[in-house]
A tleap script that builds the chain and sets N, CA, C and O, in Angstrom:
source leaprc.protein.ff14SB
mol = sequence {
  NMET LYS TYR GLU VAL PHE ALA ARG ILE ASN
  GLN GLY ASP GLU MET LEU HIE ILE GLY ASN
  VAL ARG ALA GLN ASN ASP ARG LEU ALA ARG
  MET TYR ALA HIE ASN THR PHE ASP GLU GLU
  ASP TRP ASN PHE ILE ALA VAL VAL ARG GLU
  ASP ASN LEU ILE GLU VAL THR GLY GLU ARG
  PRO THR ALA ARG VAL SER ALA ASP CGLU
}
set mol.1.N position { -5.402 7.564 10.916 }
set mol.1.CA position { -4.245 7.409 9.987 }
set mol.1.C position { -4.521 7.120 9.103 }
set mol.1.O position { -5.549 6.446 9.160 }
set mol.2.N position { -3.868 7.351 7.435 }
set mol.2.CA position { -4.455 6.879 6.351 }
set mol.2.C position { -3.528 5.828 5.944 }
set mol.2.O position { -2.440 5.559 6.452 }
set mol.3.N position { -3.982 5.397 5.174 }
set mol.3.CA position { -3.303 4.191 4.287 }
set mol.3.C position { -3.993 4.237 3.223 }
set mol.3.O position { -5.140 4.638 3.021 }
set mol.4.N position { -2.888 3.611 2.266 }
set mol.4.CA position { -3.309 3.608 0.612 }
set mol.4.C position { -3.259 2.164 0.733 }
set mol.4.O position { -2.562 1.366 1.360 }
set mol.5.N position { -4.217 2.096 -0.065 }
set mol.5.CA position { -4.709 0.543 -0.571 }
set mol.5.C position { -3.830 0.142 -1.848 }
set mol.5.O position { -3.534 1.100 -2.562 }
set mol.6.N position { -3.359 -1.124 -2.260 }
set mol.6.CA position { -3.078 -1.709 -3.559 }
set mol.6.C position { -3.898 -3.103 -3.425 }
set mol.6.O position { -4.292 -3.606 -2.373 }
set mol.7.N position { -4.036 -3.528 -4.534 }
set mol.7.CA position { -4.645 -4.533 -5.413 }
set mol.7.C position { -4.182 -4.955 -6.206 }
set mol.7.O position { -3.301 -4.201 -6.621 }
set mol.8.N position { -4.298 -6.333 -7.052 }
set mol.8.CA position { -3.976 -7.027 -7.867 }
set mol.8.C position { -5.142 -8.184 -8.012 }
set mol.8.O position { -5.593 -8.763 -7.024 }
set mol.9.N position { -5.719 -8.541 -9.797 }
set mol.9.CA position { -6.882 -9.132 -9.606 }
set mol.9.C position { -5.887 -10.377 -10.052 }
set mol.9.O position { -6.731 -11.264 -10.179 }
set mol.10.N position { -4.788 -10.912 -10.326 }
set mol.10.CA position { -4.448 -12.409 -10.962 }
set mol.10.C position { -3.010 -12.568 -10.187 }
set mol.10.O position { -2.144 -11.771 -10.549 }
set mol.11.N position { -2.746 -13.273 -9.418 }
set mol.11.CA position { -1.221 -13.384 -8.922 }
set mol.11.C position { -0.496 -13.394 -10.372 }
set mol.11.O position { -0.817 -13.887 -11.453 }
set mol.12.N position { 0.609 -12.645 -9.937 }
set mol.12.CA position { 1.818 -12.100 -11.099 }
set mol.12.C position { 1.264 -10.645 -11.771 }
set mol.12.O position { 2.135 -10.004 -12.360 }
set mol.13.N position { 0.032 -10.115 -11.746 }
set mol.13.CA position { -0.021 -9.061 -11.967 }
set mol.13.C position { 0.387 -7.847 -11.535 }
set mol.13.O position { 0.677 -7.836 -10.339 }
set mol.14.N position { 0.511 -6.797 -12.123 }
set mol.14.CA position { 1.262 -5.583 -11.318 }
set mol.14.C position { 0.242 -5.206 -10.401 }
set mol.14.O position { -0.929 -5.383 -10.738 }
set mol.15.N position { 0.498 -4.734 -9.342 }
set mol.15.CA position { -0.378 -4.098 -8.366 }
set mol.15.C position { -0.869 -2.651 -8.665 }
set mol.15.O position { -0.216 -2.032 -9.505 }
set mol.16.N position { -1.563 -2.247 -8.288 }
set mol.16.CA position { -2.440 -1.257 -9.122 }
set mol.16.C position { -3.025 -0.533 -7.441 }
set mol.16.O position { -3.427 -1.111 -6.431 }
set mol.17.N position { -2.849 0.849 -7.729 }
set mol.17.CA position { -3.219 1.699 -6.034 }
set mol.17.C position { -4.517 1.839 -6.422 }
set mol.17.O position { -4.712 2.373 -7.514 }
set mol.18.N position { -5.936 1.293 -5.431 }
set mol.18.CA position { -6.991 1.828 -5.754 }
set mol.18.C position { -7.270 2.574 -5.019 }
set mol.18.O position { -8.451 2.901 -5.129 }
set mol.19.N position { -6.566 3.225 -3.994 }
set mol.19.CA position { -7.191 4.210 -3.445 }
set mol.19.C position { -6.731 4.129 -1.968 }
set mol.19.O position { -5.740 3.407 -1.860 }
set mol.20.N position { -7.200 4.708 -0.689 }
set mol.20.CA position { -7.064 5.177 0.579 }
set mol.20.C position { -8.335 5.261 1.390 }
set mol.20.O position { -9.365 5.888 1.143 }
set mol.21.N position { -8.040 4.523 2.367 }
set mol.21.CA position { -8.477 4.208 3.816 }
set mol.21.C position { -7.861 5.434 4.970 }
set mol.21.O position { -6.653 5.545 5.182 }
set mol.22.N position { -9.051 6.429 5.748 }
set mol.22.CA position { -8.726 6.149 6.993 }
set mol.22.C position { -9.352 5.351 8.307 }
set mol.22.O position { -10.521 4.966 8.357 }
set mol.23.N position { -8.217 5.139 9.531 }
set mol.23.CA position { -8.454 3.630 10.115 }
set mol.23.C position { -7.791 4.231 11.230 }
set mol.23.O position { -6.844 4.973 10.966 }
set mol.24.N position { -8.210 3.995 12.818 }
set mol.24.CA position { -7.494 3.674 14.107 }
set mol.24.C position { -6.600 3.217 14.047 }
set mol.24.O position { -5.619 3.793 14.516 }
set mol.25.N position { -6.493 2.166 13.543 }
set mol.25.CA position { -5.185 0.893 13.539 }
set mol.25.C position { -4.888 0.435 12.527 }
set mol.25.O position { -4.815 1.200 11.565 }
set mol.26.N position { -4.598 -0.993 12.346 }
set mol.26.CA position { -3.934 -1.802 10.724 }
set mol.26.C position { -5.241 -2.699 10.318 }
set mol.26.O position { -5.517 -3.038 9.167 }
set mol.27.N position { -6.167 -3.091 11.773 }
set mol.27.CA position { -7.255 -4.018 12.335 }
set mol.27.C position { -7.793 -3.424 11.222 }
set mol.27.O position { -7.717 -3.914 10.095 }
set mol.28.N position { -8.462 -2.146 11.554 }
set mol.28.CA position { -9.573 -1.718 10.869 }
set mol.28.C position { -9.580 -1.691 9.580 }
set mol.28.O position { -10.534 -2.059 8.893 }
set mol.29.N position { -7.735 -0.929 8.843 }
set mol.29.CA position { -7.551 -0.192 7.709 }
set mol.29.C position { -7.741 -1.790 7.116 }
set mol.29.O position { -8.524 -1.777 6.167 }
set mol.30.N position { -7.409 -2.676 7.318 }
set mol.30.CA position { -7.638 -3.872 6.947 }
set mol.30.C position { -9.350 -4.111 6.440 }
set mol.30.O position { -9.767 -4.441 5.330 }
set mol.31.N position { -10.096 -3.817 7.666 }
set mol.31.CA position { -11.780 -4.543 7.333 }
set mol.31.C position { -11.927 -3.261 6.360 }
set mol.31.O position { -12.293 -3.648 5.250 }
set mol.32.N position { -11.753 -1.804 6.419 }
set mol.32.CA position { -12.370 -1.301 5.474 }
set mol.32.C position { -12.070 -1.259 4.346 }
set mol.32.O position { -12.966 -0.928 3.569 }
set mol.33.N position { -10.453 -1.630 3.676 }
set mol.33.CA position { -10.151 -2.038 2.323 }
set mol.33.C position { -11.061 -2.753 1.793 }
set mol.33.O position { -11.576 -2.527 0.698 }
set mol.34.N position { -11.398 -3.930 2.746 }
set mol.34.CA position { -12.395 -4.673 2.055 }
set mol.34.C position { -13.580 -5.059 1.924 }
set mol.34.O position { -14.197 -6.031 1.487 }
set mol.35.N position { -13.822 -3.778 2.547 }
set mol.35.CA position { -15.275 -3.723 2.526 }
set mol.35.C position { -15.734 -2.549 1.399 }
set mol.35.O position { -16.764 -2.556 0.725 }
set mol.36.N position { -14.704 -1.582 1.397 }
set mol.36.CA position { -14.563 -0.075 0.181 }
set mol.36.C position { -14.146 -0.706 -1.072 }
set mol.36.O position { -14.526 -0.173 -2.115 }
set mol.37.N position { -13.468 -1.693 -1.128 }
set mol.37.CA position { -12.994 -1.950 -2.682 }
set mol.37.C position { -13.487 -3.404 -2.847 }
set mol.37.O position { -12.705 -4.116 -3.477 }
set mol.38.N position { -14.619 -3.991 -2.414 }
set mol.38.CA position { -14.922 -5.055 -2.676 }
set mol.38.C position { -15.484 -5.457 -3.688 }
set mol.38.O position { -15.990 -6.579 -3.677 }
set mol.39.N position { -15.534 -4.733 -4.703 }
set mol.39.CA position { -15.949 -4.588 -5.994 }
set mol.39.C position { -15.363 -5.358 -7.690 }
set mol.39.O position { -15.664 -5.401 -8.883 }
set mol.40.N position { -14.558 -5.751 -6.899 }
set mol.40.CA position { -13.583 -6.719 -7.818 }
set mol.40.C position { -13.045 -7.856 -7.075 }
set mol.40.O position { -12.747 -7.947 -5.884 }
set mol.41.N position { -12.982 -8.731 -8.059 }
set mol.41.CA position { -12.816 -10.108 -7.140 }
set mol.41.C position { -11.016 -10.112 -7.242 }
set mol.41.O position { -10.356 -10.767 -8.049 }
set mol.42.N position { -10.476 -9.167 -6.158 }
set mol.42.CA position { -8.983 -8.984 -5.792 }
set mol.42.C position { -8.458 -10.686 -5.621 }
set mol.42.O position { -9.043 -11.534 -4.947 }
set mol.43.N position { -7.561 -10.830 -6.198 }
set mol.43.CA position { -6.671 -12.289 -5.566 }
set mol.43.C position { -5.591 -11.837 -4.496 }
set mol.43.O position { -4.899 -12.673 -3.916 }
set mol.44.N position { -5.463 -10.273 -4.228 }
set mol.44.CA position { -4.871 -9.862 -3.368 }
set mol.44.C position { -4.735 -8.381 -2.821 }
set mol.44.O position { -4.136 -7.662 -3.620 }
set mol.45.N position { -5.152 -7.725 -1.621 }
set mol.45.CA position { -5.266 -6.430 -1.585 }
set mol.45.C position { -4.219 -6.076 -0.351 }
set mol.45.O position { -3.991 -7.063 0.349 }
set mol.46.N position { -3.690 -5.137 -0.036 }
set mol.46.CA position { -2.865 -4.813 0.829 }
set mol.46.C position { -2.862 -3.211 1.103 }
set mol.46.O position { -2.695 -2.428 0.168 }
set mol.47.N position { -3.033 -2.825 2.269 }
set mol.47.CA position { -2.875 -1.477 2.815 }
set mol.47.C position { -1.993 -1.169 3.299 }
set mol.47.O position { -1.600 -1.981 4.136 }
set mol.48.N position { -1.069 0.202 3.122 }
set mol.48.CA position { 0.216 0.444 3.695 }
set mol.48.C position { -0.041 2.168 4.437 }
set mol.48.O position { -0.817 2.976 3.926 }
set mol.49.N position { 0.794 2.467 5.717 }
set mol.49.CA position { 0.241 3.321 6.463 }
set mol.49.C position { 1.153 4.766 5.251 }
set mol.49.O position { 2.152 4.541 4.568 }
set mol.50.N position { 0.645 5.693 5.309 }
set mol.50.CA position { 0.868 6.649 4.331 }
set mol.50.C position { 2.343 7.287 4.674 }
set mol.50.O position { 3.124 7.903 3.950 }
set mol.51.N position { 2.446 6.794 6.458 }
set mol.51.CA position { 3.510 7.092 6.739 }
set mol.51.C position { 5.052 6.177 6.364 }
set mol.51.O position { 6.251 6.375 6.164 }
set mol.52.N position { 4.396 5.466 6.414 }
set mol.52.CA position { 5.561 4.019 5.938 }
set mol.52.C position { 6.143 4.031 3.633 }
set mol.52.O position { 7.047 3.626 2.902 }
set mol.53.N position { 5.046 4.664 3.565 }
set mol.53.CA position { 5.931 5.084 1.864 }
set mol.53.C position { 7.051 5.950 2.138 }
set mol.53.O position { 7.204 6.797 3.019 }
set mol.54.N position { 8.231 5.345 0.669 }
set mol.54.CA position { 9.200 6.116 1.195 }
set mol.54.C position { 9.693 6.644 -0.482 }
set mol.54.O position { 10.215 6.005 -1.395 }
set mol.55.N position { 9.347 7.798 -0.402 }
set mol.55.CA position { 9.755 8.890 -2.026 }
set mol.55.C position { 10.994 8.582 -2.589 }
set mol.55.O position { 12.117 8.820 -2.144 }
set mol.56.N position { 10.464 7.699 -4.220 }
set mol.56.CA position { 11.229 7.900 -5.354 }
set mol.56.C position { 11.881 8.399 -5.378 }
set mol.56.O position { 13.024 8.325 -4.926 }
set mol.57.N position { 11.055 9.498 -6.253 }
set mol.57.CA position { 11.172 10.544 -7.185 }
set mol.57.C position { 11.799 11.729 -6.136 }
set mol.57.O position { 11.689 11.748 -4.910 }
set mol.58.N position { 12.419 12.609 -6.921 }
set mol.58.CA position { 12.854 13.654 -6.562 }
set mol.58.C position { 14.559 14.040 -6.360 }
set mol.58.O position { 15.245 14.337 -7.339 }
set mol.59.N position { 15.135 13.989 -4.929 }
set mol.59.CA position { 16.681 13.799 -5.092 }
set mol.59.C position { 17.508 12.457 -5.268 }
set mol.59.O position { 17.356 11.440 -4.592 }
set mol.60.N position { 18.445 12.652 -6.338 }
set mol.60.CA position { 18.775 11.079 -6.612 }
set mol.60.C position { 19.485 10.204 -5.629 }
set mol.60.O position { 20.300 10.662 -4.828 }
set mol.61.N position { 19.210 9.113 -5.689 }
set mol.61.CA position { 19.656 8.346 -4.155 }
set mol.61.C position { 20.971 8.108 -4.908 }
set mol.61.O position { 21.120 8.241 -6.123 }
set mol.62.N position { 21.876 7.750 -4.046 }
set mol.62.CA position { 23.811 7.726 -3.937 }
set mol.62.C position { 23.432 5.993 -4.153 }
set mol.62.O position { 22.351 5.413 -4.251 }
set mol.63.N position { 24.447 5.641 -4.167 }
set mol.63.CA position { 25.059 3.679 -4.166 }
set mol.63.C position { 25.178 4.123 -2.937 }
set mol.63.O position { 24.020 4.211 -2.528 }
set mol.64.N position { 26.118 4.556 -1.854 }
set mol.64.CA position { 26.701 4.089 -1.159 }
set mol.64.C position { 25.364 3.579 -0.321 }
set mol.64.O position { 24.214 3.818 -0.689 }
set mol.65.N position { 25.695 2.882 0.797 }
set mol.65.CA position { 24.639 2.400 1.746 }
set mol.65.C position { 25.556 1.758 3.070 }
set mol.65.O position { 26.335 0.810 2.968 }
set mol.66.N position { 25.283 2.459 4.225 }
set mol.66.CA position { 25.662 2.106 5.154 }
set mol.66.C position { 25.323 1.286 6.035 }
set mol.66.O position { 24.205 0.808 5.844 }
set mol.67.N position { 26.059 0.801 7.273 }
set mol.67.CA position { 26.270 -1.159 7.313 }
set mol.67.C position { 25.016 -0.914 8.603 }
set mol.67.O position { 24.762 -1.793 9.427 }
set mol.68.N position { 24.131 0.817 8.565 }
set mol.68.CA position { 22.798 0.489 9.546 }
set mol.68.C position { 21.756 0.591 8.720 }
set mol.68.O position { 20.837 1.196 9.271 }
set mol.69.N position { 21.527 0.278 7.701 }
set mol.69.CA position { 20.523 0.158 6.382 }
set mol.69.C position { 20.064 -0.769 5.801 }
set mol.69.O position { 19.330 -0.586 4.830 }
savepdb mol mol.pdb
quit
């Protein structure tokens, strides 16, 4: 699975997309991200499965929200 890696240097800073890693599971993705991107003194690092990213660009979202969303 492919994971996108996001980080910030100080609490309150904007999150930065710093790269991606490939891993068989979430635990390994966390470890690979930490080991791959440890050159900075990050305050926070997060990995997100590429499948879980929700695209915002493209089709304009509607204002309606159904009960099951």
